[in-house]
C-alpha positions, 0 to 999 in steps of 0.5 A: 701830337702823335708822340705826346698821345703815345701813338708812336707808330703813327708819329714814325709815319707821319715823319716818313711822309715829311722826310720824303718832301724835305729829306734834310728836315732835321727836326723830323728826323729827330721826331722820327728818332723819338718814336723808334726809341718808344717802340724799342728800336733803340739802335736805329734811333740812336743811329738817326740822332747821331746823323742829326747831331753830326750836322751841329744843328742850331735851330731850337726845335731840333735841339730840344727834340734831341735833348728829349731823345738823349734824356730818354736814352739815359745818355746825358752826356750827349746833350752837352756835346750838342750845345758846346757845338751850338755855342760855338756857331751862335756865341752870343746866344743867352739861351744856349749858353744857359742850356749848356750850363744846364747839361753840364749840371745834369752830368756833374761836370763842375769845372765846365759849369764854373766856365760856362757860368762866367761866359753867360755873365760876360755876355749878359751881366746878371747877377744869377749867372755869376752866382751859378759859377760861384756855386760851381766852385763850392761844388767842386770843392764838395766833390774834390777827394782832397780836402786840402785842395777844397780848402786852399784853392776852390773855397777861398776863390769862391769867397773872393769872387763874392767879396768882389760883388759885396764891395761893388755893392752888387748883392741883390738877392737873399740867395746870394747872401745864403751862398756867401754865408755857406762859403764862410761856413765851410771855410770855418770862418764862423766869426766872418759868417756871424758879421754877415748875418748880423750886418747889412747883408743879413737884413735880406735873410727874410724868407724863412721864419727866423732865418737870421737868429737860427743862423747866428745861433749856429755860429755862436755854438760854433764859436762856443759863445755861450753867453750869446747862445743863452741870451738869444734863446731866452730872448726868443723864448719870450717871444714864443715860449712853445719853441722846443729847440730854444728850451734845449739850447737855453739849457745847454747854454746855461749848464756851460756857463755854470761849468765854466764859472762865467760871470757877467763883466761889471760895466758893460752889457752882459752879451751882444744879445742882452741878458744872460742867465748863468745859475740854475736859480735864474733858470728855474725862475725863468721856467716857472715864469714862463708857466705863469705866462702860459696860464694867462695865454688864450691857447694852452702851450705845452712848451713851458711844461715839458721844459720844466720836466726836462729841467728836472731830468738835467738836474738829476743828471747832474745829481743836484735836484733836491736843492731846487724845488721844482716839484715832484715829476710824478705830480707834474706829469699828472697835472700835465695829463690833466690839462692835455690828456685829451690830445693824441700827442700827450702820450709821445710827450711823457714818453720821454720823461717816464724814466724820472718815475720810480718803478715801484710808482708805475701802478699807482701813477696809472691808477691816479691817471684813470681816476680823473678820467670822466667815465660814467659809472657801470655795473660791477661786471661791466666796463665803464665806456667813454661818453665823448671823444675826449674822454676816450683820447684820455683813456687811450693815452693811459692804456698806452702808458700802461704798456710802455710802463711794462704793466701789461708784460707782467701779467699771466695768460689769463689776465692778458686775455682779459685785457684783450677782450676789454681793449676790443670792447673799447675798440668797438664801443669807440666806433660809434664815435667815428660814424661819419669819418671818411674812408681815408680817416682813421677811427678814434679807437684804432689804437685799442685794436692795435694794443690788443694785437700787441698783447696777443703777439706776446702770448703768440711768442710765449708758445700760444699757436692760437694768438696769432690767428687772433692777431690776424682776425682783430687786424682784418677786422680793424682794416675793414673799419678803417681801410686807410690805417697804415699800421693795421696793414704794415702789421698784417704784412709782418704776420702773414710773412712770419706765417709763410703766406705772401699772397695776401701781403702783396695786395696789402702792400700795394694799397699802402700806395708807397711813394718815392723814397718809401720804396727803399725805406719800407720796401724791404718788407716785400722783397724779403719774403716774396722769392723765398715764399715761392711767389716768383711773379710777385717777387719779380714784380716788387723787385721792379717797383723798387728798381724803377725808383732807383733808377729814376732817382738818378734822373730826378735828382738832376731835375731838382739841382737844375731847378735850385740853380734857376731859383737860386736855392743854392743851399739845396744843392749839396743836399740833393747830391748827398741824397742821390749818393745815399740812394746809390749806396742803399744796401736795399738797392744792392740787395734788390738788384742782385736778387733780381738777377739771381730770380731771372736766371732761375725763371729763364736761364736754359728755359726760354733763353740760354744761360749765356743770353741771359747773362749778356742781356744783364751785362754781367761779368764775373770780374766786376763788383758794383756794389759799394761795399765801404759805402753801403747805407742801411735806409731801412725804417726799423721803426715804421710799426708803432711800438709801446714796449718798454726800452728793454723789449724795444729794438735797440741800436745793437740790433740795428747795427747787427742786422746790417751786419747780417744783411751785409753778409748775406748780400756778399754771399748772394752776390758772389753766387751770382757772379760764379754763375755769370762766370760759366759761359766765359769757360764754354768749350774752347778748342785748344791745343793741350799744354797751350797755358802760355797762349791762353793767358788773358783768355779762358785760363784767367777766367777760371782763375777768376772763378777760383778766387771768387770760390775762396771769397765765397768760402770766406763769406760763408765761414763769416756768416756762420760765426755771425750766426753762432751769436744765436740773435733774437730780434724784437718781433717787430724788429728787423726781419732776419735774413735767409742765411740761417736757412741756406746753412741748415738745410744744406743748400750752401754745401751744395751750391759751393761744391757745384762750382768746385766741380766746374773747377775739376771739369775745366782741368779735365777739359784742358788736360785731355782724357789721357792719364786723367784717371784720378780727375775722372774719379774726383769728378765721379765722386763729386756727382755722387756726393751732389746727388746725396746732398741733393736728396738730403735737401729734398728730405728737408722739405718734406712734411705737411705746410699746414697741419691742424694741431688741437683745433689750431692751424699750424703753418711751417714756413720753413719747409716752403723756404727750403723747397725754394732753396731746392729749386735754386740749387737744382737750377744751378746743378743744370746750369753746371751740368751743361757745361760738363756737357759742352766739355764731354760731348766733343770728347766723345765725338773724338773717340767715336772717330777714332773707333771708326777709324780703327774699326775696333769696338774694343776702345773703352769708354773713359769712366767719366761718361758713365759717371755723368750719365748716372748723375743725370739720370738721378737728377731726373729721378729725384726731380721727378720725385720732387714734383709728385711730392709737390702734386701731393702737397697741392692735393692735401692743401686743396683737401684741407677743410678749414670750415671744419676747424672747431674754433673751440676758443669761446673768446671769439664773437660771432663777427670775428669768426667771419674774419678768422675764417677769411684769414685762414682761407688766405693763408691756405690759398697763398701756400697753395699759389706758392706750390703751384708756382714752384711746381711749374718751375721744376717741371720746366727744369726737368724738361731741360734735364732731359736734354742733357744725354751726351 
């Protein structure tokens, strides 16, 4: 009970009391171990658990408790050992055998699962156990590296096992038929699979709607049996003329048959599935009949009308539209709008077919649509507003189409602003229809507000600075009426980040309440900006959110797989495995892991713990690279923001490809930087006799080789990054955000960081060769120190300037200065880690020299120049950091003094209620910058304290 309530200390005390009376009570020991594990005493818990496990318990309580403990320790492999021992002692226990099978399933031991399944079947001859074993064979075939092996050994064996059951007439459940079908499909025995589905066994396929038909269709396609495809889809469309997938198959098969000049056999049936259509005339007639049928149905169906447009599109593509009079697409779309214009889906339906319209007809088409909307007459200068929700939906559909057809893009600034005003008027008027809406429901007119913001974004990109503040104002107003609108929130997040304000973003993102997989698909919106805008605490938190999801994915997927076995949902098992693999090779996962470790080092290394301890706690090593470069998957959802842009302005496949390439390059640079830093402690001073290179072959000398190899790789990654940026790629404003790579190169951080690691190599050389005859190395090191200080000063100069300024009554932010400051802090921290390595090398040299001095009692022993170089360097670092801290204090003062209220919002377009939101927005941006500067300042002060300790 105490454990369930989270009172772990009491649980430990109770377990101790019990153990005093019965010192061999296994279960009490394990429960105590669970308490210890949950209070952070992992080692004690593990020792206690192993003590019990060594006794090979067979009582259910101890086994269950140990299973829970090992799961919490993320050590599922220990559970298998536990039940292997239990099964040996109690060989006829069905329960222990099935627990052993599930334990193997958790760790993916497919061969052992197959054996455990058969052992279970021998004790208790139940079908599910037999098929667990068959499924484990399929899993062996999926996970086998050699495809040949899987097709010649595992799958044929699985097929024979099922055939044995079929012959003995022992097939009972639908899952077993599904499994048989899955094996035949993977063996590419499509004909046999088709026979199974169409035969007696196929009658068991009842749980899914049209399960048999869908499977037949899939096999017909694989076998290129187009007559059957056609007849089956035709038959299914007669049953339900609204099922879009069958229209697609119907058209595909008709055109395949035309291309093959297929004709029906003279005497027999057309095909196994009945009558076949094999000419365009038949297809046209069939679609017309569906539309006639639809007009008689009680519920309007969209399928037949859209099918007609789809057929026109395909005929046009084949260049033979005019012979078959299907009608004018413009007229058909107009009729479709009249019928379905008041449904929100009308826009998305028509969006697919707008390329059938000639561009010269766009304006006419929109006017035609507007004429049929029942808007009450209004005075000359006034806007005609809809009287009910239906008219509002119709009008909204037309506005979305206008944007899609590029009508708004051709307008000039004045016209665009007029449209924005009109859209906002319609938005506010539409709120009346949603007065009874719950907080969690969206307002009917929300899209008007979004479309207005899109127009303002166009103006902003054309150089109108004021427009971006209006965007934020309108979105904040929209959000106040529709607090659950995710689109408002996502757009706000993107715009605030573009302006360099991260503070409001954290709250917006958490109110989105991202669930499960969304941490991978939209998490990039958060993690890309948090650290680069100087919000270290929020960055840490957002990385944690994501990592928690990725780590739990491992554990959760195992549970899904086990449930699938229990309930016979075999076809889901490979899907779960593929899902897990896709998440493990997620680009976002690799990025968050790398950035999180760099961030932790930045915030803690040599401040609260030593660099060496920090790296050890992360189990980092320069030799190991755990990123699956070849299999990286880009799981980002780049279309999560609604967009009504024409194709040429929208995000393209090319953009996605380029963005992935850029993200991977940046990840490689960051990952190599992290590995180079993790190599620093491995070099730390180990006293070796001079010329002992031989003895050090596996020791430190190989470590410096690792560092030098990594440095070459970093140089190569930087070069390819620079080449990539020469393309000057512009992503759409709502497309993927660019990485931090451009800033990293242009502000000089990159040159600083690489030269730091070259310095490490030189210092190491000095360390191994000693101070005698090292004048050349010493001079090289001295020059490195000088050029480093110059580069850092340059970098600081690129951070100077106002973060927020008021220009012509408009606020202008400079996020690039903030990003440069963040890079400066990171680079100076690296400089300090390298300096403490220099310090650890030079200190022993100095004390040796001082001992020599004392022995010789001479004051004339000259100090080697490297010491003065180092001292000068440290002093200059200290001065530079103090200057930056003073600069930051100055920024804080300016930001605090900035009186935004006095900003003359000259723009007369702003209404009174909008001014209130504008104030809020500008306040949020100001406060966010203030917060960033504070966090950066705090961190630099801590770094300054570490510099002061660096005096040899």
